[in-house]
C-alpha positions in Angstrom: 12.5 14.1 -6.0 8.8 14.0 -6.8 7.3 10.5 -6.4 5.0 9.1 -9.1 2.3 8.5 -6.5 0.4 10.5 -3.9 -0.5 8.7 -0.6 -3.0 9.9 1.9 -5.2 8.5 4.7 -8.8 8.1 3.7 -10.1 9.1 7.2 -8.9 11.3 10.0 -6.5 9.8 12.5 -9.4 8.6 14.7 -11.2 6.9 11.8 -10.8 3.4 10.3 -7.4 2.6 8.8 -7.2 3.0 5.0 -4.4 4.4 3.0 -5.1 5.4 -0.6 -2.1 5.7 -3.0 -3.0 7.5 -6.2 -0.6 7.2 -9.2 -0.3 10.7 -10.6 0.2 9.9 -14.2 -1.8 6.8 -14.6 -5.4 5.8 -14.0 -4.5 3.4 -11.2 -4.3 3.3 -7.4 -3.6 1.0 -4.5 -5.3 0.6 -1.1 -3.7 -0.4 2.1 -6.4 -1.7 4.5 -10.1 -1.6 3.8 -11.9 0.0 6.7 -14.6 2.6 6.2 -13.9 3.9 2.6 -17.1 5.9 2.0 -15.0 9.1 1.8 -13.5 7.9 -1.4 -15.6 8.8 -4.5 -16.4 5.9 -6.8 -14.2 7.3 -9.6 -11.2 6.8 -7.2 -12.3 3.4 -6.0 -12.6 2.3 -9.6 -8.9 3.1 -10.2 -7.8 0.6 -7.4 -6.1 -2.5 -8.8 -4.6 -4.0 -5.6 -5.7 -4.0 -2.0 -3.4 -5.0 0.8 -5.2 -6.0 4.0 -3.2 -6.0 7.2 -5.7 -8.3 9.0 -9.5 -8.8 9.1 -10.5 -7.0 12.2 -13.7 -5.1 11.3 -12.1 -1.7 11.2 -9.6 -2.9 8.6 -12.0 -5.0 6.4 -15.5 -3.7 6.6 -15.1 -1.6 3.5 -14.9 -4.8 1.4 -18.7 -4.8 0.9 -18.8 -1.2 -0.3 -15.9 -1.7 -2.6 -17.6 -4.8 -4.1 -20.9 -2.8 -4.5 -19.0 -0.1 -6.5 -17.2 -2.6 -8.7 -20.2 -4.9 -9.7 -21.1 -4.6 -13.3 -17.6 -3.5 -14.3 -15.2 -5.6 -16.5 -12.2 -5.7 -14.2 -10.0 -7.8 -11.9 -8.9 -6.6 -8.5 -6.2 -8.3 -6.5 -6.4 -8.6 -2.7 -3.7 -9.8 -0.3 -4.2 -10.8 3.3 -2.9 -12.9 6.3 -3.6 -16.6 7.1 -7.3 -17.4 6.8 -7.8 -14.7 4.2 -9.3 -16.9 1.5 -12.0 -18.2 3.8 -12.8 -14.7 5.0 -13.1 -13.3 1.4 -15.3 -16.3 0.5 -17.4 -15.8 3.6 -18.0 -12.2 2.7 -19.1 -13.1 -0.8 -21.2 -16.0 0.3 -23.3 -13.7 2.5 -25.2 -12.4 -0.6 -27.5 -14.1 -3.2 -26.0 -14.2 -6.7 -28.8 -15.9 -8.6 -29.0 -13.3 -11.4 -25.4 -12.5 -12.1 -25.1 -14.8 -15.1 -27.0 -12.1 -16.9 -24.3 -9.5 -16.3 -22.6 -8.2 -19.4 -19.3 -7.7 -17.6 -17.4 -10.2 -15.5 -15.9 -8.6 -12.4 -13.4 -10.9 -10.6 -11.3 -10.9 -7.5 -7.9 -12.7 -7.2 -7.2 -13.2 -3.5 -3.8 -14.2 -2.1 -3.4 -15.6 1.4 0.0 -15.3 3.0 1.7 -17.6 5.5 4.6 -16.8 7.9 6.8 -19.4 6.2 6.7 -17.5 2.9 4.2 -19.7 1.2 1.0 -18.3 -0.3 -2.3 -19.6 -1.5 -4.4 -17.9 -4.2 -7.9 -18.3 -5.5 -10.2 -16.5 -8.0 -13.8 -15.4 -7.4 -15.8 -14.4 -10.5 -19.2 -12.7 -10.6 -20.3 -14.8 -13.6 -19.7 -17.9 -11.5 -21.6 -16.5 -8.5 -18.2 -15.9 -6.9 -17.4 -19.6 -6.4 -13.9 -20.2 -5.2 -11.8 -21.5 -8.1 -8.4 -21.6 -9.8 -6.7 -22.3 -6.5 -2.9 -22.4 -6.6 0.1 -22.5 -4.3 2.6 -19.7 -4.6 6.1 -19.0 -3.1 7.1 -15.5 -2.3 10.5 -14.1 -3.2 11.8 -11.7 -0.5 8.2 -11.2 0.6 7.4 -9.3 -2.7 3.6 -9.3 -3.2 3.4 -7.1 -6.3 6.3 -6.5 -8.8 5.2 -3.8 -11.3 7.5 -2.1 -13.9 7.8 1.0 -11.8 7.3 -0.2 -8.2 7.0 -3.1 -5.9 5.1 -3.9 -2.7 6.7 -6.1 0.0 5.3 -7.1 3.4 6.3 -8.5 6.8 4.4 -10.3 9.6 3.7 -8.5 12.9 2.1 -9.8 16.1 -1.3 -8.3 17.0 -2.4 -11.4 19.0 -3.2 -12.5 15.4 -0.9 -12.4 12.4 -0.9 -8.8 11.0 0.8 -7.6 7.9 2.8 -4.4 7.4 3.7 -3.2 4.0 6.2 -1.1 2.1 5.8 0.5 -1.4 9.0 1.2 -3.2 9.4 3.1 -6.4 12.2 1.2 -8.2 13.8 4.3 -9.7 12.8 7.8 -10.3 13.3 9.0 -13.9 14.0 12.7 -14.3 13.9 14.3 -17.8 16.1 17.3 -18.7 13.8 19.6 -20.7 16.7 21.6 -22.1 18.2 18.4 -23.5 14.9 17.5 -25.2 14.6 21.1 -26.6 18.1 20.7 -28.2 16.8 17.7 -30.0 13.6 19.5 -31.1 11.4 17.4 -28.8 8.6 19.0 -26.7 7.5 17.7 -23.3 4.2 15.9 -23.2 2.3 12.7 -22.4 4.7 10.7 -24.6 7.3 11.0 -21.8 5.4 8.5 -19.7 6.1 5.9 -22.4 9.8 6.8 -22.3 9.9 6.5 -18.5 8.1 3.2 -18.6 10.6 1.9 -21.1 13.5 2.9 -18.9 11.9 1.3 -15.8 11.2 -1.9 -17.7 14.9 -2.1 -18.6 14.4 -2.1 -22.4 17.5 -2.2 -24.6 19.0 1.0 -26.0 17.9 0.1 -29.5 14.2 -0.2 -28.4 11.9 2.2 -30.1 9.3 4.3 -28.3 6.6 6.5 -29.7 7.6 10.2 -29.5 5.6 13.3 -30.2 3.2 13.0 -33.2 3.9 9.3 -33.3 7.6 9.7 -34.3 9.7 6.6 -33.4 12.8 7.3 -31.3 15.3 4.8 -29.9 15.8 4.7 -26.2 19.5 5.2 -26.6 19.0 8.6 -28.3 17.2 9.9 -25.3 19.3 8.4 -22.5 21.5 11.6 -22.3 18.4 13.5 -21.4 17.6 11.3 -18.4 18.8 11.1 -14.8 18.0 8.1 -12.6 17.7 8.5 -8.9 16.5 6.2 -6.1 12.8 5.9 -6.0 10.4 7.0 -3.2 9.8 4.6 -0.4 6.6 4.5 1.7 5.9 2.2 4.7 2.6 1.3 6.3 2.5 -0.2 9.8 -0.6 -0.7 12.0 -1.9 -2.9 14.8 1.3 -4.3 16.5 2.3 -4.8 20.1 5.7 -3.3 21.1 8.2 -6.1 21.6 11.6 -7.0 20.3 10.6 -9.1 17.3 8.0 -6.6 16.1 10.4 -3.8 16.6 13.1 -5.5 14.5 10.7 -6.3 11.7 9.2 -2.8 11.6 12.7 -1.2 11.5 13.9 -3.5 8.8 10.8 -2.9 6.6 10.7 0.9 7.0 14.5 1.3 6.8 15.3 4.8 5.2 11.7 5.2 4.1 10.7 8.7 2.8 7.4 8.5 4.6 6.1 6.1 7.3 2.4 5.8 8.2 2.3 4.2 11.6 -0.3 3.7 14.3 -0.1 5.7 17.5 -3.0 4.5 19.5 -2.3 5.5 23.0 0.0 8.0 24.8 2.9 6.4 26.7 1.2 6.9 30.0 -1.1 4.1 28.9 1.6 1.8 27.7 0.2 -1.1 29.8 -3.2 -0.7 28.1 -1.4 -0.6 24.7 0.4 -3.8 25.5 -2.7 -5.5 26.7 -4.5 -4.5 23.4 -1.5 -5.3 21.2 -1.1 -1.7 19.9 1.7 0.9 19.8 1.9 4.1 21.8 2.9 7.3 20.2 6.3 7.3 21.9 7.0 3.7 20.7 5.9 4.7 17.1 8.2 7.7 17.2 11.1 5.6 18.5 10.6 3.0 15.8 10.6 5.7 13.1 13.9 7.1 14.5 15.5 3.6 14.6 14.4 3.0 11.0 15.9 6.3 9.8 12.7 7.4 8.1 12.5 11.0 6.8 8.9 11.8 7.9 6.2 10.1 10.0 2.4 10.3 9.7 0.6 8.9 12.9 -2.9 7.5 12.7 -5.3 5.0 14.3 -5.6 7.1 17.5 -7.8 5.8 20.3 -11.1 7.8 20.6 -10.2 8.6 24.2 -7.9 11.2 22.7 -10.6 13.1 20.7 -9.6 16.7 20.9 -6.1 15.8 22.0 -4.5 14.8 18.7 -1.7 17.3 19.3 -0.7 15.4 22.5 -0.1 12.2 20.5 1.6 14.0 17.7 4.0 15.8 20.1 4.9 12.6 21.9 5.7 10.9 18.7 7.7 13.8 17.4 9.7 14.0 20.6 10.9 10.4 20.4 11.3 10.5 16.6 13.5 13.6 16.7 15.5 13.0 19.9 16.0 9.3 19.5 15.2 8.7 23.2 13.6 5.3 23.7 10.3 5.1 25.6 10.3 3.8 29.1 9.6 0.1 29.1 8.0 0.0 32.5 5.5 2.8 31.9 
């Protein structure tokens, strides 16, 4: 199964957290966390439609200013999601600059920010460059099953974790994977090509069999005619977990969120020998991350957010994580 998106960490495991998810067949992308993002070229940043911020510690949010700089002068809206206090923090960022000339801009870049609460409620506000980024259009929302974004082909959900401040973890789920049988198309005299993206989108949107789609050379074809050429399989699931202390409530929430994920990106800040320091700083050890991945039944794990004290020893943290992930041996709690 080939997913419709390609995820990768923007920085090396010692750099600021930021996960870029590039959609392979569309000019769109997502960002999970907003640390230092200078490694991403502007053409990629300009594909980002939604940014999911775990919390507003500097190494997770300092990239906001650079992202804003790249987007100014563009006609687009970007959606941001964050924990309690997020609207005030976005507003404070925007208020740090002088916007006395923006009424002359030809384009109206805007930000729709959503602040989440642990009771499932949410607050939303819009900040528009033409209005000097004044906070406006405030609204109260209610989340269903912690779903933040529900697009035709995928959804993004979250859960709250404890980092001595509320911290969000996220999961990106492809709703279904649509596979096309090329031989079946050939039997109907239909070539493969870009038109298949419209076909897949129609299936994922649940359109009726008599719905028409544009085939090759603009030919109209009903969805029902093409269904024998399609096979639907469960979609790809990706989880992103960072900045959380190891205790029972966090463990249960991480395991539930990442259950059966194809890929889990998870922090592994310290080795287990420094578990006391990890606990004091509300972070996970590599052993704890590996054990949580095992308990969640994920297929593969990518550790990141290593402490700089392990520079040159990345393999040590990787080996510790893999040992507990593969063996299912829990880390010692009194380490």
